[in-house]
C-alpha positions in Angstrom: 214.4 55.0 135.7 214.2 52.9 131.9 214.7 49.0 132.4 214.6 47.8 135.6 217.7 45.9 137.1 217.8 42.2 137.2 220.0 39.5 138.9 219.9 35.4 139.8 217.9 34.4 141.3 215.4 36.0 138.5 212.8 35.7 140.5 211.6 37.5 143.8 214.2 36.4 146.8 211.3 35.1 148.6 210.8 32.2 146.3 211.7 28.7 145.7 211.3 26.9 142.8 214.0 24.4 141.4 214.2 21.9 138.7 212.9 24.5 136.2 211.6 23.8 132.5 211.6 26.6 130.4 209.1 27.2 127.6 208.0 29.9 125.0 204.0 29.9 124.3 202.6 32.7 122.9 204.9 36.0 123.3 205.6 35.0 127.1 208.4 32.4 128.3 206.9 30.4 131.0 209.2 27.8 133.5 208.0 25.2 136.0 209.4 23.7 138.5 209.0 21.7 141.9 208.4 24.3 144.9 210.8 24.6 147.6 210.6 26.5 150.8 212.6 28.5 153.1 214.6 26.6 155.4 213.1 23.5 154.2 213.1 20.2 156.2 212.7 17.8 152.6 212.6 18.4 149.1 209.3 20.5 147.4 206.8 20.7 149.6 205.0 23.1 147.9 202.7 23.0 145.5 203.2 23.8 141.6 203.1 27.3 140.6 203.7 29.2 137.8 206.0 32.0 136.4 205.8 34.4 133.2 208.0 36.4 131.7 206.5 38.6 128.5 209.6 37.6 126.2 210.9 40.8 124.6 211.5 41.6 128.7 212.7 39.3 130.9 212.9 41.0 133.9 209.5 41.4 133.3 208.2 38.3 136.1 204.6 37.8 136.9 202.8 35.9 139.1 200.1 32.9 137.2 199.7 31.7 140.8 199.1 27.9 142.1 198.6 26.1 139.3 198.4 21.9 141.1 197.5 20.7 144.2 198.6 18.2 145.7 195.2 17.6 146.1 194.3 17.1 142.0 195.8 13.7 141.7 192.9 11.4 143.2 195.7 8.8 143.1 197.4 10.9 145.4 195.6 9.4 148.7 199.2 10.5 150.8 199.0 14.0 149.5 202.4 13.5 149.1 204.4 16.8 147.7 204.9 16.9 143.7 208.7 17.2 141.5 210.7 17.8 139.1 207.0 19.1 136.0 207.5 19.7 132.2 205.0 21.3 130.7 203.8 21.0 126.8 201.5 21.9 124.2 200.1 19.0 122.5 198.6 18.5 118.5 195.5 19.1 120.5 196.2 22.8 121.4 195.8 22.3 125.0 198.7 22.4 127.1 199.9 19.1 129.0 201.6 18.6 132.3 203.5 15.8 133.1 204.1 14.7 137.1 205.9 12.4 139.9 205.7 12.2 142.7 207.9 9.8 145.3 208.7 6.8 142.8 205.5 6.1 142.7 204.2 6.4 138.9 204.3 9.4 136.5 200.9 11.8 136.2 199.4 13.9 133.6 197.3 16.9 133.8 195.3 19.0 131.1 194.8 22.8 130.9 192.9 24.9 128.7 195.7 27.6 129.0 199.9 27.9 129.6 199.3 27.9 132.5 196.5 26.3 134.0 194.1 25.2 136.4 195.3 22.9 135.1 192.9 19.3 135.7 194.0 14.8 136.3 193.2 13.9 132.8 195.0 10.2 134.0 198.7 8.4 135.0 201.3 7.9 132.4 200.1 3.7 131.3 201.7 1.0 128.3 197.5 -0.1 126.6 197.0 -3.2 128.6 197.3 -0.2 131.8 200.5 -1.3 132.9 201.7 2.2 134.6 205.6 2.9 134.4 206.2 2.5 138.2 208.5 0.8 140.3 208.9 -3.1 139.7 207.1 -3.3 135.6 210.8 -3.6 134.1 210.1 0.3 132.4 212.2 2.1 134.3 212.0 5.3 137.1 209.1 6.2 137.0 211.2 9.9 137.7 211.5 13.5 135.6 209.2 12.9 133.2 209.6 15.9 129.8 207.5 15.8 126.9 208.7 16.4 124.1 205.8 17.3 120.4 206.6 17.8 117.2 204.4 17.2 114.0 201.3 15.4 116.1 204.5 12.9 117.8 204.7 13.1 121.0 207.9 11.7 123.3 208.7 11.5 126.9 211.1 11.1 128.3 212.6 9.9 132.0 214.2 7.6 134.6 217.1 8.0 137.2 220.3 6.7 137.5 221.6 5.9 140.5 225.1 5.0 141.6 225.2 0.6 142.0 225.3 1.8 145.5 223.0 3.5 146.5 220.0 1.1 144.6 219.1 -0.3 148.0 218.0 3.2 149.4 215.5 3.6 146.6 212.1 1.7 145.5 212.5 -1.0 142.6 216.9 -1.5 141.9 216.6 -2.4 138.9 214.6 0.9 137.3 216.6 3.1 139.0 219.7 2.2 138.0 219.2 1.7 134.2 219.4 5.5 133.3 216.5 7.9 131.0 213.6 6.3 128.8 212.0 7.2 126.2 208.1 6.5 125.1 206.3 7.9 122.3 202.7 8.5 123.7 199.7 8.1 121.6 198.1 11.2 121.5 195.9 10.8 124.0 198.7 11.8 125.8 199.1 9.1 128.1 199.1 5.8 126.3 202.6 4.3 125.3 203.0 3.3 121.8 205.1 -0.1 121.6 207.6 -0.5 125.3 209.8 2.0 126.3 213.3 1.9 125.2 217.0 2.9 127.4 217.8 6.7 125.8 221.3 7.1 127.8 222.9 4.8 130.3 223.5 5.3 134.1 226.5 5.0 135.9 226.0 1.2 135.5 225.8 0.7 132.0 227.8 4.0 131.2 231.0 2.5 131.0 232.7 2.3 127.3 230.0 4.5 126.2 230.6 8.3 125.2 228.5 8.7 128.5 231.2 6.8 130.9 232.6 10.5 132.0 229.2 11.6 132.6 226.7 9.2 133.6 223.2 10.4 133.4 221.6 10.3 136.9 218.3 12.9 136.6 216.1 15.5 135.4 215.9 13.8 131.9 214.9 17.6 129.4 214.4 17.9 125.8 214.6 20.0 123.4 214.9 21.3 119.4 217.0 24.6 118.6 218.2 25.8 115.5 217.1 22.8 114.1 218.7 20.4 116.5 217.3 17.8 119.4 219.2 18.7 122.8 218.6 15.8 125.4 219.9 17.5 128.5 220.3 16.2 132.1 221.9 15.7 135.7 224.3 14.3 135.5 226.4 11.5 138.3 228.2 14.5 138.8 225.3 16.1 141.2 226.5 19.5 140.2 225.8 20.5 136.8 224.1 19.7 133.1 225.0 17.9 130.5 223.9 18.5 126.7 223.8 15.3 124.5 222.6 15.3 120.7 220.7 12.9 118.4 219.2 13.1 114.7 216.3 12.5 116.3 213.4 12.6 119.4 214.2 8.6 120.0 217.1 7.4 118.5 219.9 7.4 122.3 222.1 10.7 121.7 225.6 10.7 121.9 227.2 13.0 125.0 227.9 16.8 124.1 229.6 18.6 126.7 228.7 20.5 129.7 226.2 23.0 129.9 226.5 25.0 133.7 227.6 23.7 136.9 226.2 25.4 139.8 230.3 26.1 141.0 231.8 26.6 138.1 234.2 23.0 137.8 235.0 22.9 134.6 235.7 26.0 134.0 238.7 28.5 134.1 241.3 26.6 136.3 238.3 24.9 138.2 238.3 21.3 137.3 238.4 19.5 140.9 235.2 19.9 142.9 237.2 21.5 145.7 237.9 25.0 143.7 234.0 25.1 143.2 233.2 28.7 143.4 229.9 28.1 145.4 228.5 26.1 147.2 227.6 22.4 145.3 224.4 20.8 144.6 222.2 18.8 142.8 220.7 20.4 139.3 218.1 20.1 137.3 216.7 22.6 134.2 217.1 22.9 130.6 217.8 25.1 127.9 215.5 27.9 125.7 216.0 30.2 122.9 214.1 33.0 123.8 214.1 36.4 121.3 217.0 34.6 118.5 218.7 34.1 121.9 219.9 30.7 124.0 220.0 30.5 127.6 220.2 27.9 131.0 217.7 27.2 133.8 219.7 25.9 136.6 219.0 25.9 140.1 221.3 27.2 143.1 221.5 26.0 147.1 220.2 28.6 150.1 220.1 27.7 153.2 222.9 25.7 153.8 221.0 22.3 152.8 219.3 21.3 149.3 215.9 22.0 150.7 216.1 25.9 149.7 216.6 25.5 146.0 216.2 28.7 143.9 216.5 29.2 139.7 218.5 30.6 137.6 219.4 31.2 134.7 222.8 32.7 131.9 222.4 32.8 128.6 224.3 30.7 126.3 226.8 30.7 123.9 225.6 27.3 120.7 228.1 27.7 118.2 227.2 27.0 114.0 228.4 23.5 114.9 225.6 23.4 117.5 227.9 22.0 120.3 226.8 24.4 123.7 229.3 26.1 125.7 229.1 25.9 129.1 228.2 28.9 130.8 229.2 31.0 133.0 227.2 31.6 136.5 227.1 34.9 137.3 225.1 37.7 139.6 223.8 39.7 136.5 221.4 36.1 135.2 219.0 38.2 132.2 220.2 41.4 132.8 221.0 41.5 129.5 224.7 43.5 130.5 226.3 44.5 133.3 224.4 45.4 137.1 224.4 49.0 137.6 226.2 49.5 141.4 224.7 52.2 142.0 221.1 50.6 142.3 221.3 48.6 145.1 222.6 45.5 144.7 221.0 42.7 147.3 223.9 40.4 148.8 221.8 36.7 147.8 222.8 37.7 144.4 225.6 36.5 145.0 227.7 34.6 142.3 231.5 33.8 144.5 230.2 32.4 147.9 233.5 30.7 149.8 235.0 30.0 153.0 238.4 30.1 154.1 238.1 25.9 154.4 236.7 25.9 150.3 232.6 24.8 150.0 230.3 22.1 150.6 228.9 19.6 148.8 225.4 19.5 150.2 224.0 15.7 149.7 222.2 13.5 152.3 225.2 13.4 153.4 226.5 16.8 153.7 224.6 19.0 155.6 226.0 22.4 156.7 228.6 23.7 159.6 228.8 27.0 161.4 232.0 27.0 159.3 230.7 28.1 156.4 228.0 31.5 155.0 225.0 30.8 153.7 222.3 32.5 152.6 219.3 32.6 154.2 215.6 34.5 154.7 215.5 36.0 157.5 212.8 35.7 160.5 210.6 37.2 162.9 209.9 34.8 166.1 211.2 31.6 164.1 209.2 31.9 161.1 210.5 33.2 158.0 209.4 36.4 156.3 209.5 38.4 152.6 212.0 40.9 154.0 215.2 40.3 153.2 217.2 37.2 151.9 220.8 37.4 152.5 224.1 36.5 153.2 225.2 35.4 157.1 227.8 34.6 158.7 230.6 35.8 157.0 233.4 34.8 158.6 238.0 35.3 158.3 238.5 35.5 154.7 234.7 34.0 153.6 233.6 35.3 150.3 231.5 37.1 148.1 231.5 38.0 144.7 229.5 39.0 142.1 229.7 39.3 138.2 230.1 41.4 136.3 229.1 45.0 137.4 229.4 48.5 135.0 231.8 50.6 137.3 230.7 54.8 136.1 233.9 57.4 136.7 231.5 59.4 138.4 231.6 56.4 141.2 232.9 57.3 145.1 232.0 54.8 147.8 231.0 52.0 148.7 227.9 51.6 151.0 227.2 48.0 152.2 224.4 46.9 154.4 225.4 44.5 157.4 224.9 42.6 160.5 226.8 41.0 162.9 229.1 40.7 166.3 232.4 40.3 163.5 234.6 42.9 163.7 237.4 43.5 161.1 237.4 45.2 157.2 235.4 43.9 154.2 237.6 44.1 152.2 236.2 45.1 148.0 237.8 43.4 145.9 238.6 43.2 141.7 238.1 40.5 139.0 239.9 38.5 141.8 239.7 37.5 145.6 242.9 38.1 145.4 243.1 41.2 143.4 243.2 44.8 143.9 241.4 46.0 146.3 238.6 49.5 145.6 237.8 49.9 149.1 237.9 49.1 153.0 234.9 49.5 154.4 234.9 49.3 157.9 233.1 46.5 160.5 231.3 47.0 163.8 229.6 45.1 165.8 225.6 45.8 165.5 222.3 43.9 166.3 220.7 46.1 163.6 221.4 46.3 160.4 222.9 48.7 159.5 224.8 51.5 156.4 228.9 51.2 156.6 231.0 53.2 153.6 234.6 53.8 152.7 236.1 55.4 149.9 235.8 53.5 146.8 239.4 53.8 144.9 238.6 56.5 141.3 240.5 54.7 139.1 237.8 51.5 139.4 235.9 51.9 136.4 233.9 49.7 133.7 233.2 46.3 133.9 234.6 44.2 136.8 234.0 41.8 139.5 233.4 42.9 142.5 234.9 40.6 145.4 233.8 40.6 149.3 236.4 39.3 151.3 236.0 39.4 155.7 239.1 40.3 157.6 238.5 40.3 161.1 236.8 38.3 164.4 233.1 36.7 165.2 230.1 36.5 161.9 228.6 39.2 159.6 226.1 39.3 157.9 225.6 41.3 154.5 222.3 42.7 152.9 223.4 44.7 150.1 225.5 47.2 148.6 225.5 49.9 146.3 228.6 52.7 144.6 227.1 57.1 145.8 227.5 58.8 143.4 228.6 62.2 142.5 225.7 64.1 140.7 226.7 67.0 140.6 226.6 68.8 137.7 224.1 66.2 136.3 
C-alpha cells in the first residue's frame, strides 16, 4: 500500500485538540493544544494531551498521552479547565509548558522531555511576587506563548475584547488592551522589568496597521527563515493573521491573513456569508518542517464552538517574507491530492454549506436544523469512536473535498449514507455548480448502506469534488470512494 493517506483533520476522528501550537523538537513534530470533547457543552473540558509525528512523515501521528492534568497545579483548587497552552525548550534544555485557566493567572510547568509528564513549577510573576492577573494592570493572562533565542526568554499573552463585551470578563482594562510581551528571567517565570503592549486590540487599533484586523487572542511567536512573525487571531473571529518585527520585543507591523477557517478573503469569498465552511474562533500557529512551512488551525464540529478539531495546510512564504493566505483543504498534510479509490471519510469535508448558507458560531449563534453539521456517532446518547460523519444534509446542502486525483480506470462513485432522505446526491467537479460527474440515487434507510452510480468516463486528473443533495428529508453522509477497474493489473 505504501505511504498512508491522511486527511484533515489529521488526528484520529475522535480527537479534539484545538488551539494548536506546533513545535519541532529533535526529529519529531509535537502539537500542543486545548482539549475539547465530542458534543461538548463548554470549551476545553479535557486535560492536556500531546501528539507527535516524525518530521519526515507527517502522515504518521502517535499519541503521547496526557501531559498535564487539572490536578497538577496546586493553585487550581477548583480543578478548572485549562486552555491554549504553549511549550518551549528553555536555555537549560528542559521543556516548559505555559498555560492558563479562566482569567486568573499564567501557570508554568516543566518536563525533561517534550511530551512530559510536566510538573508544576510556578505562576508568572513580577520580581515582587505580583502576578500577571486581573486588576494588576499587566494585561489579561490569556493564551500564553513563549519564545527562546540566545538564552533569552519572552512571553506573549493578552486579550482584545470588543469594548461592548468588556463587562462579561474580569478586569475590563486588561481584556481590552490587546497583546503584551514580557521578557522572563532564566527561571522561566519571573518577569524582567515590566510587560509592554505589543499588538492593539479593537479599542486601540484605529490609526495603526492593525485597524482592519485588531488583535483578539491566540498569541504565538515564531522565527522562520531568519524572520520574526507574530501570529494571532483577529477580531474577525475566524482568521489567523501574521505580523512581522525586527526583534522579539519590538511591536510588529501587520502583514496579512494566514488562513480563515471558512476561506473568507479567498477567490471571491470576501464576505462572511460567502464562507465555504461554518465559521468560528480560530487559533494556531506556523512551523517549518524539513524546509516546508505549515499553518496549523482548527475547525468546528457538532454545530458549536465547543468541539474543535485541528487541521493543517502547507504555506507559501515569499522571498520578502510575506505569507500568502492558505486555502483550507481535505488533503492537508497528505503531501498532495487524495486518491479517491482509497475510501475518503466525509468528515474530511472542507466546504460545507446549507441552501441557506453558513453560520458563524459564537456565544450568540448556535446551530439550527436547517444546516448540516459534522458529528460523532452515538450509542444510547454517548459519543463513540466508531465514526465521524456529516449529518442533516437537506435539499441544496453542499459538501466539498479538495483535492482528488482521479485515474482513468475510475468507473463508479460510491457513497456510504443513511437517513430519511429521498432524492439524488449529485457529484460535481471543481465547483458546487460544476459539471455533474455522477448522480447517486438516495433512498430512505435507517442504517448505513452504500449507494453508487456510474462516474463520467471523462473524469481524470486532479479536481475538487462537491456532493450536492437534491431531494426531501435529511441525509447523513459517512464516506465515499471510486470503484476502479483493475482488469489487467
